[in-house]
N, C-alpha and C positions, 0 to 999 in steps of 0.2 A: 150397263146403264143403271141397274138397280143398285149396285155397289157404290157407284159414284153419288147417287141420291141419298144413300144412308150416310155416306162420308160428309156431305154437305150439311144434312140435318144435325149430325153430331158436332160439327164444328162450332165453336163459340165465336160470337161476334168480336171482331177486333176493338181494342180499346183505344179510342182516338184522343181522349182527353188526358192531359198530363196528370200523372198520379203522383201525389205527394205522400212521403212517408210519415203519416200521422202516428202510427204505432211505434215509431222509433222516438217520440218524444215523451215517454214515460216519466223521465227524470225532470224534465221541464214542467210538466203538469203537477208533478208532486211538490215542487218548490213553489209554484204559484199558489197551490192549494194551501200549503203551510203559511205563505205570506199573507194570505187572506184570513186565515184563522187567527195569526198573531195580530193583524191589524184590528180585528173584532176585539180580541182580549185586551190589547193596548187602549182601545177606546173605552172599554168597560172599566178598566182600571183607573186610567187618567182623567176620563171625562165623565164616566158614570152613565147610568141608564135613567134618563128623565122620564118616568112614566107620567102620562097625562091623567087628568082628573077622572076620565071614564074608567080608568084602570085601578088607580089607587084611592079613589074617593075624595070628595071635596065639593066646592061651590063654584059655579060659573054664574056670573052677573054680566048681563049685556045691557049697555047703555047707548042711546041714540044721542047724537050731538051734532052741531054745526060748526063750520070754520076750521081752524087748525088747533090741534090739541097736542100738548106736550105729554107724550105717552110716559116718559120716565117720571114725571111729576105726579101723574096720575097713579102709578104704581107706587110711588113713595108714599103719597097721601093715604092710599088703601092700606098700605102695610102698617101704617101707624095705628090704624084702627083694628085691623084683624089679627095683627101680631104674628103673622107668618109671610114668607115670601109670596109675591103676587107675580103671575105671568100675564102679559098684556097681549091681546091680539086685536088687530083692527081689520075693518072691512066695510062693505056697503050693505045697506038693507036690501032685502030680496027685491022690493018694488023700485029700488033705485032712487028713493026719495031722501036719503041723507046717509050720513056716516054712522057706523057702529063701533063701539070698542067693547071687547069682552075681558073681563078680569076673572082669572081662575086661581084658586088657592086651596090648599088642603085644609079639611076640617073634619072632625069626628062627628059632629052634631049638627052640621049646617050652620046658616046664618039666620038668626031669627029677625022678625020684622023690625024690632027696635034697632038692631045692628045695621040692617039694610038702609033704614031711614037715617041713621047717623052717618053712614058712609055716603049716601046720596047728598045730604046736606053739606058734608065736608067738601066734597067734589065741586058742588055748585058754588060754595063759598070762595074756593080756590079758582075756579074757572067760570066766573059769572057770565061771561059773553058767549059761552058755547052751548048754553042751554041743555045741559045733561039731563036725561030722563030715564029712568029705569025701564028697560024694554022687555027683559026676561030674566028670570031667576031660576036656577036649577041646583038642587042638591043630589050628589051621588054618593051613596053610603060606601064605604070600604069593602063591605061583603059583596055589594052588587058589582063593584069594580073587579074584585078578584074573580067573581062568577063569569063576568064577561070575558076576562082574559083566558080563563080555563076553557070556555067555549070556543074561543078563536083557536087555542092550541088543539083542541079536540077536532075542530073542523079540519086543520091542517094535517093531523094524523090520519083521519079518515080519508082525505084526498089522496094522501101518500099511499095508503093500503089499495084503494081503488085503482090507482095508476099502476101499481105493481101488477095487480090481477089482470087488468086490461091489457098491458104489455106482454104478459106471460101467455095469455090465450091468443093474441093477435100474432106474436112471433114465436109461437112454440117450436117451429121447424128450425129456428136458428138459436135455441137456447133461451126461451122466453123469460123465465124466472131470474135467471142472472142479468139479462139485459134490463128487466124491471128494476132490480135492485141497484144497478149503476145508474139508471135514470134518476132514481131517487137521490143517490149520492151527488149527481150533478145538480139537482134542485137544490139540496142543501148548500152546495157551493155558491150558488147564486143568491140564496137567501142571506148567507153569511156576508157576501159582498155587499148587498144593499143594506143589511143592518149595520155593518161596519162603517159604510159611508154616512149613514144617518146619525150614528152615535158620535163619530169623530167631528162632523159638521156641527153638531149640537142640537139637532131636531129631537123634540120630544117623542116618545113612543106613544102615538094616538091612533084614532080610527084611520088616518091617512096611511100610516105604516102598515096596517093590517090589510088595506086596499091594495097597497104595493105588493105585499106578499102574495096575495090571491092573483093579482095580475101576472107576477113573474111565474107562478105556478102554471098557469095556462100557456104563456108565451113560450117558456123554456121547454116544457114537455112536448109542445107542439113541434118545435124545431127538432127535438131528439127523435120523435116519431118519424119525422121525414127522413132523417139519417137511417133510422132502422129499416124503413121501407126500401131505401135505396140498397141496403145490405141484402135484404131479403130478396129483391129482384135480381141482384147480381149473383146470389147463391143459385137461382134457376138457370141463369145465363152461363155461369162459369162454375159448373159443379165440382171441378177438380182443384179450384183455387182455395187457398188456405183462408182461415178467418182474418188473419191480419191483411191478406190481399184484398178481401172483400171490404173490409172496414176502411182501408186506404182508398179503394175505388169509390166507396159510397160517400165518404167525407169529401173526396176531390171533386166528385159531380155536383154536390150540394153547396159547395164553397161559395160560388158566386151568388147564388140564390140567398144564402144565409147573410151574406155581407150587404146585399142590396136591401133585404129586409131590415137588417139592423140600422142601416143608414136612414131608412124612411122612419122607423119608429123612434129611434134616438134623435133624429133631427126635428121630429114633431114636439118631442118632450123639451128639447132645448128651446124651441120657439115658445112654447107654453111658459117656460121658466122666465124668459126675458119678458114676455108680456106681463107675467104676474108681478115681476120686479117693478116694471114701469107703472102699472096700474096701481100697485100698493096692496094687492091680495096676497101678502106674504105667507099667509097661513097655508096656502096651496103648495108652497116650496117643499113642505115636508112630504108631499106626494111625488112631484115631478123630479126632483133631484135624486132621491133614492132610487126612483124607477129607472132613471138614466143609467146608474151603475148596475142595476139588476138586469136591464136589457143587454148592456155590453157584456156582462158575465154570462147571460143566457146564451148569446151567440157563441161565445168562446167554448162554454161547457157542453153545448150540443154537438160541436164538431170535435172537441178534443177530450173533455173529461169523461162524458158517458160512454162513447164507443171505445176509447183507449183503455179505460178502467175495465170495461167488459172484456177486452182482449186479454188484459192481465189477469182477469179472474179465470177466463176460461183455459188460459195456459197453466196457471196454477191447479185447476181441477184436472186436466189432462195429465199433467206432471205427477199428481197424486195417484190418479187411476193406474199409471203405468208401473208403479212401485208394487 
């Protein structure tokens, strides 16, 4: 009786869910990763990186107006005065009392009061029926823009280091440090996908893109940790299983949950994008559209890139230790 009891306790639970061979997709994952990197490089080469004023320095002038306004005409009129390309962004005032248009352009020393007065008079002369009034004026020095960009990059590096340390401690029984490094590789994959989409579509690199990056960092790493938790649980349930078997089981068990989460979040962003297009708040598209690509990549990378890359790294480590 005692012997039967010990046998029952030692027996691992039966696997009832269909197990997919995720670890057998290493070549496919490598090809997709290369394609994502190539897309980013192609975007940079052929489209270029359009840094926003807050990163490269310049002037932003916001005007309130009424009625319909020809934004291309406003840009042309402003460009004749400031002598540099002008970017136009439209929207509504915070209190909903009227329309607003923001003119952004690079400048080393800002726009003095005389130039602002000249620009305002020129716009009112061209569009006398729209009641253009200067609502806000901001100058950003190039040094401040570079400092802000460096702080954003530093924040991402610190976040990456903290993520590695957290995963290394939490999953130390299943090779925490290597798992942490692979999770960062997956995060980089997601960020590259979002940035590639942003550059190819033609969005400028602004505060919205920084918000996208931070959102993807949290979303993607959460999915990856769920997968790692499954692998750790399966390690206790199936102590004799190989790492590849544990990864395949963990990813298969989390597949439905990941797809449902992705459908919910991506669907929400698609709805936001449609509403933004209909309502005219096009400035928010530089947040919602890159985020859609980042969320899709995050779902894929948490199931394929992070765990499968981890499998490959551990196999290389084992092969090296056997020599």
